[in-house]
DRENDO-1510 file (C-alpha; in Angstrom, 1 decimal, always signed):
<recs>
REC; n; res; u; v; w
REC; 1; UNK; -23.7; -16.3; +12.5 .
REC; 2; UNK; -21.9; -17.2; +10.0 .
REC; 3; UNK; -18.7; -14.5; +8.5 .
REC; 4; UNK; -19.4; -13.4; +4.5 .
REC; 5; UNK; -17.3; -14.7; +3.1 .
REC; 6; UNK; -15.1; -11.8; +0.6 .
REC; 7; UNK; -12.3; -13.1; -1.8 .
REC; 8; UNK; -10.0; -9.7; -2.0 .
REC; 9; UNK; -8.5; -9.9; -4.9 .
REC; 10; UNK; -5.4; -6.7; -6.7 .
REC; 11; UNK; -4.6; -8.5; -8.9 .
REC; 12; UNK; -0.6; -8.4; -7.8 .
REC; 13; UNK; -0.6; -4.7; -6.7 .
REC; 14; UNK; -0.9; -5.2; -2.8 .
REC; 15; UNK; +1.7; -2.5; -2.1 .
REC; 16; UNK; -0.6; -0.2; -2.6 .
REC; 17; UNK; -3.0; -1.6; +0.0 .
REC; 18; UNK; -1.9; -1.2; +4.7 .
REC; 19; UNK; -1.5; -4.0; +5.8 .
REC; 20; UNK; -4.2; -2.7; +8.6 .
REC; 21; UNK; -6.3; -2.9; +6.0 .
REC; 22; UNK; -6.2; -6.1; +5.4 .
REC; 23; UNK; -6.2; -7.2; +8.9 .
REC; 24; UNK; -9.0; -4.8; +10.0 .
REC; 25; UNK; -11.4; -6.4; +6.6 .
REC; 26; UNK; -10.1; -10.2; +8.4 .
REC; 27; UNK; -11.6; -9.6; +11.8 .
REC; 28; UNK; -15.4; -8.7; +10.6 .
REC; 29; UNK; -15.1; -11.1; +7.4 .
REC; 30; UNK; -13.9; -14.3; +6.3 .
REC; 31; UNK; -11.9; -13.0; +4.0 .
REC; 32; UNK; -9.6; -14.3; +1.2 .
REC; 33; UNK; -6.9; -12.0; -0.4 .
REC; 34; UNK; -5.5; -13.1; -3.8 .
REC; 35; UNK; -2.0; -12.0; -3.2 .
REC; 36; UNK; -0.2; -13.6; -6.4 .
REC; 37; UNK; -0.4; -11.1; -9.6 .
REC; 38; UNK; -1.3; -14.6; -12.2 .
REC; 39; UNK; -2.3; -17.8; -10.1 .
REC; 40; UNK; -4.4; -18.8; -13.5 .
REC; 41; UNK; -8.4; -19.1; -14.2 .
REC; 42; UNK; -8.4; -22.4; -12.0 .
REC; 43; UNK; -7.9; -21.1; -8.5 .
REC; 44; UNK; -9.1; -17.5; -9.0 .
REC; 45; UNK; -12.7; -19.1; -10.3 .
REC; 46; UNK; -12.4; -21.8; -7.6 .
REC; 47; UNK; -12.3; -18.7; -4.8 .
REC; 48; UNK; -14.8; -17.1; -6.7 .
REC; 49; UNK; -17.2; -20.2; -6.3 .
REC; 50; UNK; -16.5; -19.9; -2.5 .
REC; 51; UNK; -17.3; -16.7; -2.1 .
REC; 52; UNK; -20.3; -14.5; -1.3 .
REC; 53; UNK; -18.3; -10.6; -2.3 .
REC; 54; UNK; -15.7; -10.4; -4.7 .
REC; 55; UNK; -13.6; -7.0; -4.3 .
REC; 56; UNK; -11.8; -6.2; -6.9 .
REC; 57; UNK; -9.1; -3.7; -5.7 .
REC; 58; UNK; -7.4; -1.8; -9.5 .
REC; 59; UNK; -7.2; -5.4; -11.5 .
REC; 60; UNK; -9.3; -4.2; -14.0 .
REC; 61; UNK; -8.5; -7.1; -16.6 .
REC; 62; UNK; -9.5; -9.3; -13.3 .
REC; 63; UNK; -12.8; -7.0; -13.1 .
REC; 64; UNK; -13.9; -8.2; -16.4 .
REC; 65; UNK; -13.2; -12.2; -15.4 .
REC; 66; UNK; -15.7; -11.9; -12.7 .
REC; 67; UNK; -18.6; -9.6; -13.8 .
REC; 68; UNK; -18.4; -12.1; -17.4 .
REC; 69; UNK; -17.7; -15.5; -15.6 .
REC; 70; UNK; -19.5; -14.6; -12.1 .
REC; 71; UNK; -22.4; -12.0; -12.6 .
REC; 72; UNK; -24.8; -13.8; -9.9 .
REC; 73; UNK; -21.8; -12.8; -7.5 .
REC; 74; UNK; -21.5; -9.4; -5.4 .
REC; 75; UNK; -19.5; -7.8; -7.1 .
REC; 76; UNK; -17.3; -4.6; -6.1 .
REC; 77; UNK; -14.6; -3.0; -8.3 .
REC; 78; UNK; -11.8; +0.0; -7.0 .
REC; 79; UNK; -11.0; +1.5; -10.0 .
REC; 80; UNK; -8.1; +3.6; -10.8 .
REC; 81; UNK; -8.2; +7.1; -12.6 .
REC; 82; UNK; -7.2; +5.0; -15.8 .
REC; 83; UNK; -9.5; +2.8; -16.0 .
REC; 84; UNK; -11.2; +4.8; -16.3 .
REC; 85; UNK; -10.0; +5.1; -20.1 .
REC; 86; UNK; -10.3; +1.8; -21.0 .
REC; 87; UNK; -14.5; +1.6; -20.6 .
REC; 88; UNK; -14.8; +0.7; -24.4 .
REC; 89; UNK; -14.6; -2.4; -23.0 .
REC; 90; UNK; -18.5; -4.2; -23.5 .
REC; 91; UNK; -20.7; -2.2; -21.2 .
REC; 92; UNK; -22.9; -4.5; -20.3 .
REC; 93; UNK; -20.2; -5.6; -18.1 .
REC; 94; UNK; -20.3; -3.4; -15.9 .
REC; 95; UNK; -23.6; -3.9; -15.3 .
REC; 96; UNK; -23.7; -7.2; -13.5 .
REC; 97; UNK; -21.1; -5.3; -10.6 .
REC; 98; UNK; -22.5; -4.0; -7.9 .
REC; 99; UNK; -20.7; -1.3; -7.2 .
REC; 100; UNK; -17.6; +0.9; -8.9 .
REC; 101; UNK; -15.1; +3.0; -6.9 .
REC; 102; UNK; -13.5; +6.3; -8.0 .
REC; 103; UNK; -10.7; +8.3; -6.2 .
REC; 104; UNK; -12.7; +11.6; -6.9 .
REC; 105; UNK; -16.1; +12.7; -7.9 .
REC; 106; UNK; -14.2; +14.0; -10.7 .
REC; 107; UNK; -13.8; +10.9; -12.7 .
REC; 108; UNK; -16.5; +9.1; -11.5 .
REC; 109; UNK; -18.3; +11.8; -13.3 .
REC; 110; UNK; -16.6; +11.1; -16.7 .
REC; 111; UNK; -17.5; +7.7; -16.3 .
REC; 112; UNK; -20.9; +7.9; -15.8 .
REC; 113; UNK; -21.1; +10.0; -18.9 .
REC; 114; UNK; -18.9; +7.4; -20.9 .
REC; 115; UNK; -21.9; +4.9; -19.5 .
REC; 116; UNK; -24.5; +6.6; -20.3 .
REC; 117; UNK; -22.9; +7.2; -24.6 .
REC; 118; UNK; -22.3; +2.9; -24.3 .
REC; 119; UNK; -25.9; +2.1; -22.9 .
REC; 120; UNK; -29.3; +2.1; -22.0 .
REC; 121; UNK; -30.0; +1.8; -18.5 .
REC; 122; UNK; -27.9; +4.8; -16.4 .
REC; 123; UNK; -25.6; +2.9; -13.5 .
REC; 124; UNK; -24.9; +6.1; -11.6 .
REC; 125; UNK; -26.3; +4.7; -8.1 .
REC; 126; UNK; -23.2; +1.7; -8.7 .
REC; 127; UNK; -20.9; +4.4; -9.1 .
REC; 128; UNK; -19.1; +6.1; -5.3 .
REC; 129; UNK; -16.5; +8.1; -4.8 .
REC; 130; UNK; -14.2; +6.8; -1.7 .
REC; 131; UNK; -11.1; +7.9; -0.1 .
REC; 132; UNK; -7.8; +5.9; -1.0 .
REC; 133; UNK; -6.6; +3.4; +1.5 .
REC; 134; UNK; -3.5; +4.9; +4.4 .
REC; 135; UNK; -2.1; +4.0; +7.5 .
REC; 136; UNK; -0.5; +6.3; +9.1 .
REC; 137; UNK; +1.4; +4.2; +11.5 .
REC; 138; UNK; +3.3; +2.7; +7.8 .
REC; 139; UNK; +4.8; +6.5; +7.0 .
REC; 140; UNK; +5.8; +7.7; +10.8 .
REC; 141; UNK; +8.6; +6.9; +10.8 .
REC; 142; UNK; +9.4; +8.5; +8.0 .
REC; 143; UNK; +8.4; +11.3; +9.1 .
REC; 144; UNK; +10.1; +11.2; +12.1 .
REC; 145; UNK; +13.5; +10.9; +10.1 .
REC; 146; UNK; +12.7; +14.1; +7.9 .
REC; 147; UNK; +11.2; +15.7; +10.6 .
REC; 148; UNK; +14.9; +16.6; +12.1 .
REC; 149; UNK; +16.1; +17.8; +8.6 .
REC; 150; UNK; +16.8; +21.1; +7.7 .
REC; 151; UNK; +14.8; +22.4; +4.4 .
REC; 152; UNK; +16.1; +22.8; +1.4 .
REC; 153; UNK; +15.6; +22.9; -2.6 .
REC; 154; UNK; +15.6; +19.5; -3.3 .
REC; 155; UNK; +13.4; +18.2; -5.6 .
REC; 156; UNK; +11.4; +14.7; -6.2 .
REC; 157; UNK; +10.1; +13.0; -8.6 .
REC; 158; UNK; +8.4; +9.4; -8.2 .
REC; 159; UNK; +7.1; +7.6; -10.9 .
REC; 160; UNK; +7.6; +6.7; -15.0 .
REC; 161; UNK; +9.8; +8.5; -16.7 .
REC; 162; UNK; +7.6; +8.6; -19.3 .
REC; 163; UNK; +5.8; +12.2; -21.5 .
REC; 164; UNK; +2.6; +12.5; -20.3 .
REC; 165; UNK; +5.0; +12.6; -16.3 .
REC; 166; UNK; +6.3; +15.6; -17.7 .
REC; 167; UNK; +9.7; +15.2; -16.8 .
REC; 168; UNK; +11.6; +16.3; -19.4 .
REC; 169; UNK; +9.6; +19.7; -18.8 .
REC; 170; UNK; +10.7; +20.4; -15.6 .
REC; 171; UNK; +14.8; +19.6; -15.9 .
REC; 172; UNK; +14.2; +21.9; -18.5 .
REC; 173; UNK; +12.9; +24.3; -16.2 .
REC; 174; UNK; +16.0; +23.1; -13.4 .
REC; 175; UNK; +18.4; +24.3; -16.8 .
REC; 176; UNK; +16.6; +27.6; -17.4 .
REC; 177; UNK; +15.5; +29.1; -14.0 .
REC; 178; UNK; +16.3; +26.3; -11.4 .
REC; 179; UNK; +19.9; +26.2; -10.9 .
REC; 180; UNK; +20.7; +26.8; -7.3 .
REC; 181; UNK; +18.2; +23.6; -7.2 .
REC; 182; UNK; +18.3; +19.7; -6.9 .
REC; 183; UNK; +16.1; +17.5; -8.4 .
REC; 184; UNK; +16.1; +14.1; -7.6 .
REC; 185; UNK; +13.9; +11.6; -10.6 .
REC; 186; UNK; +13.2; +8.2; -8.9 .
REC; 187; UNK; +11.4; +5.7; -11.0 .
REC; 188; UNK; +11.2; +3.4; -13.9 .
REC; 189; UNK; +12.6; +4.4; -17.1 .
REC; 190; UNK; +10.8; +2.9; -19.8 .
REC; 191; UNK; +13.4; +4.8; -22.5 .
REC; 192; UNK; +12.1; +2.9; -25.6 .
REC; 193; UNK; +9.7; +2.9; -28.6 .
REC; 194; UNK; +6.0; +1.9; -26.9 .
REC; 195; UNK; +7.1; +5.5; -25.6 .
REC; 196; UNK; +9.1; +8.3; -27.1 .
REC; 197; UNK; +12.9; +6.8; -27.9 .
REC; 198; UNK; +15.4; +9.5; -26.6 .
REC; 199; UNK; +13.3; +10.6; -24.1 .
REC; 200; UNK; +15.1; +9.8; -20.8 .
REC; 201; UNK; +18.3; +11.0; -22.5 .
REC; 202; UNK; +17.2; +14.0; -23.6 .
REC; 203; UNK; +16.3; +14.6; -19.6 .
REC; 204; UNK; +19.8; +13.7; -18.9 .
REC; 205; UNK; +21.3; +16.1; -21.4 .
REC; 206; UNK; +20.1; +19.2; -19.2 .
REC; 207; UNK; +22.2; +21.0; -17.2 .
REC; 208; UNK; +21.3; +21.7; -13.6 .
REC; 209; UNK; +22.0; +19.2; -10.5 .
REC; 210; UNK; +20.0; +16.4; -12.2 .
REC; 211; UNK; +19.8; +13.1; -11.1 .
REC; 212; UNK; +18.2; +9.6; -12.4 .
REC; 213; UNK; +17.5; +6.4; -9.9 .
REC; 214; UNK; +16.1; +3.5; -11.6 .
REC; 215; UNK; +13.5; +2.2; -8.9 .
REC; 216; UNK; +14.3; -0.1; -6.5 .
REC; 217; UNK; +12.9; -2.1; -2.8 .
REC; 218; UNK; +9.7; -0.5; -1.7 .
REC; 219; UNK; +12.0; +0.4; +2.0 .
REC; 220; UNK; +15.1; +2.5; -0.8 .
REC; 221; UNK; +11.2; +4.4; -2.0 .
REC; 222; UNK; +10.3; +6.0; +1.6 .
REC; 223; UNK; +14.5; +6.7; +2.5 .
REC; 224; UNK; +14.2; +8.1; -0.3 .
REC; 225; UNK; +11.8; +10.2; +0.8 .
REC; 226; UNK; +14.0; +12.1; +3.2 .
REC; 227; UNK; +16.8; +13.2; +1.2 .
REC; 228; UNK; +14.2; +15.8; -0.9 .
REC; 229; UNK; +12.3; +19.1; +0.6 .
REC; 230; UNK; +9.4; +19.0; -2.7 .
REC; 231; UNK; +7.5; +16.3; -3.9 .
REC; 232; UNK; +6.3; +17.4; -7.7 .
REC; 233; UNK; +3.4; +16.0; -9.9 .
REC; 234; UNK; +3.9; +17.7; -13.7 .
REC; 235; UNK; +1.3; +14.9; -15.2 .
REC; 236; UNK; -1.4; +15.8; -17.3 .
REC; 237; UNK; -3.2; +13.1; -15.5 .
REC; 238; UNK; -2.4; +10.6; -12.0 .
REC; 239; UNK; -3.2; +7.8; -11.5 .
REC; 240; UNK; -2.8; +6.5; -8.1 .
REC; 241; UNK; -1.6; +10.0; -7.3 .
REC; 242; UNK; +0.5; +7.3; -4.4 .
REC; 243; UNK; +4.1; +9.7; -4.5 .
REC; 244; UNK; +2.5; +12.6; -3.6 .
REC; 245; UNK; +0.2; +11.6; -0.9 .
REC; 246; UNK; +3.6; +9.6; +0.0 .
REC; 247; UNK; +5.5; +12.2; +0.1 .
REC; 248; UNK; +3.6; +14.3; +2.3 .
REC; 249; UNK; +2.7; +12.0; +5.1 .
REC; 250; UNK; +7.6; +12.0; +4.6 .
REC; 251; UNK; +7.2; +14.9; +5.5 .
REC; 252; UNK; +8.2; +17.0; +1.9 .
REC; 253; UNK; +6.0; +19.8; +0.4 .
REC; 254; UNK; +3.3; +18.6; -2.8 .
REC; 255; UNK; +3.4; +20.9; -5.8 .
REC; 256; UNK; +0.7; +19.4; -8.2 .
REC; 257; UNK; -0.3; +20.7; -11.8 .
REC; 258; UNK; -3.5; +21.3; -12.2 .
REC; 259; UNK; -4.7; +17.8; -13.5 .
REC; 260; UNK; -8.7; +17.5; -13.6 .
REC; 261; UNK; -9.9; +16.3; -10.2 .
REC; 262; UNK; -6.2; +17.1; -8.3 .
REC; 263; UNK; -7.8; +19.8; -6.3 .
REC; 264; UNK; -10.0; +17.4; -4.1 .
REC; 265; UNK; -6.4; +15.0; -4.4 .
REC; 266; UNK; -4.6; +17.5; -2.9 .
REC; 267; UNK; -4.4; +21.4; -0.4 .
REC; 268; UNK; -5.0; +24.0; -3.2 .
REC; 269; UNK; -1.7; +25.4; -2.2 .
REC; 270; UNK; -0.2; +22.6; -3.4 .
REC; 271; UNK; -2.3; +23.2; -7.4 .
REC; 272; UNK; -0.2; +24.9; -10.5 .
REC; 273; UNK; -1.3; +25.4; -13.3 .
REC; 274; UNK; +2.1; +25.6; -15.7 .
REC; 275; UNK; +5.7; +25.9; -15.4 .
REC; 276; UNK; +6.0; +29.9; -14.8 .
REC; 277; UNK; +3.7; +28.8; -11.8 .
REC; 278; UNK; +6.1; +26.1; -10.1 .
REC; 279; UNK; +8.7; +28.7; -10.4 .
REC; 280; UNK; +7.0; +31.3; -8.5 .
REC; 281; UNK; +5.8; +29.1; -5.5 .
REC; 282; UNK; +8.8; +27.2; -5.2 .
REC; 283; UNK; +10.8; +30.3; -5.1 .
REC; 284; UNK; +8.3; +31.9; -2.6 .
REC; 285; UNK; +8.2; +29.1; -0.1 .
REC; 286; UNK; +11.9; +28.9; -0.2 .
REC; 287; UNK; +12.1; +32.3; +0.7 .
REC; 288; UNK; +10.3; +31.7; +4.2 .
REC; 289; UNK; +11.8; +30.8; +7.2 .
REC; 290; UNK; +12.7; +27.9; +8.6 .
REC; 291; UNK; +9.6; +27.5; +10.9 .
REC; 292; UNK; +7.8; +28.7; +8.8 .
REC; 293; UNK; +9.1; +25.8; +5.9 .
REC; 294; UNK; +8.0; +23.5; +8.6 .
REC; 295; UNK; +5.0; +24.6; +8.9 .
REC; 296; UNK; +4.2; +24.5; +5.4 .
REC; 297; UNK; +5.6; +19.7; +5.3 .
REC; 298; UNK; +3.0; +19.5; +9.0 .
REC; 299; UNK; +0.0; +21.6; +7.2 .
REC; 300; UNK; +0.0; +19.6; +4.4 .
REC; 301; UNK; +1.3; +16.0; +6.4 .
REC; 302; UNK; -2.4; +17.2; +8.3 .
REC; 303; UNK; -4.0; +17.0; +5.0 .
REC; 304; UNK; -3.7; +13.7; +4.3 .
REC; 305; UNK; -3.9; +12.4; +8.0 .
REC; 306; UNK; -7.2; +14.3; +8.3 .
REC; 307; UNK; -8.9; +13.2; +4.9 .
REC; 308; UNK; -7.6; +9.6; +4.3 .
REC; 309; UNK; -7.9; +8.2; +8.4 .
REC; 310; UNK; -7.4; +4.0; +7.4 .
REC; 311; UNK; -10.2; +3.1; +9.8 .
REC; 312; UNK; -12.9; +5.5; +8.8 .
REC; 313; UNK; -12.3; +4.6; +5.3 .
REC; 314; UNK; -12.4; +1.2; +6.4 .
REC; 315; UNK; -14.6; +1.8; +7.9 .
REC; 316; UNK; -16.6; +3.2; +4.7 .
REC; 317; UNK; -15.5; -0.3; +2.7 .
REC; 318; UNK; -17.0; -2.5; +4.9 .
REC; 319; UNK; -20.6; -1.3; +4.3 .
REC; 320; UNK; -20.2; -1.2; +1.0 .
REC; 321; UNK; -19.3; -5.1; +1.4 .
REC; 322; UNK; -22.6; -5.4; +3.0 .
REC; 323; UNK; -24.8; -3.3; +0.6 .
REC; 324; UNK; -24.9; -0.5; +3.2 .
REC; 325; UNK; -26.8; +3.2; +2.5 .
REC; 326; UNK; -23.5; +4.9; +1.4 .
REC; 327; UNK; -23.7; +8.6; +0.0 .
REC; 328; UNK; -22.4; +8.1; -3.7 .
REC; 329; UNK; -20.2; +11.4; -4.0 .
REC; 330; UNK; -18.4; +11.5; -0.3 .
REC; 331; UNK; -16.0; +13.8; -0.3 .
REC; 332; UNK; -12.9; +13.4; +1.7 .
REC; 333; UNK; -13.7; +16.4; +3.1 .
REC; 334; UNK; -17.0; +14.8; +4.7 .
REC; 335; UNK; -14.7; +11.9; +6.2 .
REC; 336; UNK; -13.4; +14.2; +8.9 .
REC; 337; UNK; -17.1; +16.1; +9.8 .
REC; 338; UNK; -18.1; +12.5; +10.0 .
REC; 339; UNK; -15.6; +11.6; +12.4 .
REC; 340; UNK; -16.5; +14.4; +14.6 .
REC; 341; UNK; -19.8; +13.7; +14.8 .
REC; 342; UNK; -19.2; +9.8; +16.0 .
REC; 343; UNK; -17.2; +11.2; +18.5 .
REC; 344; UNK; -19.7; +13.4; +19.9 .
</recs>
C-alpha cells in the first residue's frame, strides 16, 4: 500500500523541530522536509503538487501561499502565538485549511473569536490545541552537565532584547533590589528605530552584575544554560516559549510573567504577576537548602517530560495528518493520562 505523501514546510525554522520527529514521521509517511528558508515558488509548487498533505510549521507567509494556490490539498498549519495577531489577512484563506494547530487553549480561543468577527462560517472544529515538540534526548547531556553544580544566584534571559520582552525592567530590578544576583542576557540585540532607539544601552547603563551576550550558535546557547540557575521570562507574551522549556530541561528553575495562557505552558509555582512578586519568589528560592533547590529543579524538568513526550505528541500529529478525530482542546495534562492508559 502506497504511503501518504506529506510535505513539511517550516520556512527555515527547523531548529525548533526535533530531528527525531522527522525520523518518526518518515517511518509512517513518504515525507519531504523543505529545509530551505526561501527555495523559490517553483520548488514549493512542485512539492505541493506531489504531496497529499501539506504541513506548514510556523511559516505563516507560506501557509497563505499554499492555502491560496492549493485549496484542494489537505493543509495543516501549526501556528506560533505571534501568528494570532497576524490574522487580519482575508479569512477565506483560513477556511481552506483542514486543521489549524495551537500550543495553548487561550490563543486557540482568541483565534476562533477573531474568525467569527471576520467570516460567516465557524471553523472552531478546525482549531486544535497540541503540545509543543520536544525531544528529551536532545537535552540529557546538558541536564547532566548542569546537575553536578551547586545552585547560586545566576539569572538568565534568552531572546531578543526588545521592550516587549521586559528586559529593561529586570535590569532595573537588579539595580534596585538584586545586587547580590547576576544577570546574563543572551539574544539578538535590536537597538534601532524598529523598536526603541537606545534600549539596549539603557540596559547596559544599569548598575549591577549584568552581562549581554549576542546570540550565536545553538551549542553556545545550550552551554549557556549550564551557567545560570534561573531562566526568566518577563515578556508581555511568548511566541514559541522555547527558552523557558529548554532551560527547565537543562535544570534551570523557571520564573515566568503571567501573560495570557502562561499557566497552561509552565508550572503554576513559576508564575509571577509583577517585579515585586518576582523578587519575593527569587528570595524565597535562594533561601532553600541545596537539596531543596535541586528538588525544585528536578520537578520543573519532570513537568516538561510529563507533558511534552515526543512519542505521544508525534502520535497526535500523525492522527491529525491522517484526518482522524482528535480532541480539539488537548490539555497537555491529558498527555500524561493518555500515556498511562496506553501502558495499561
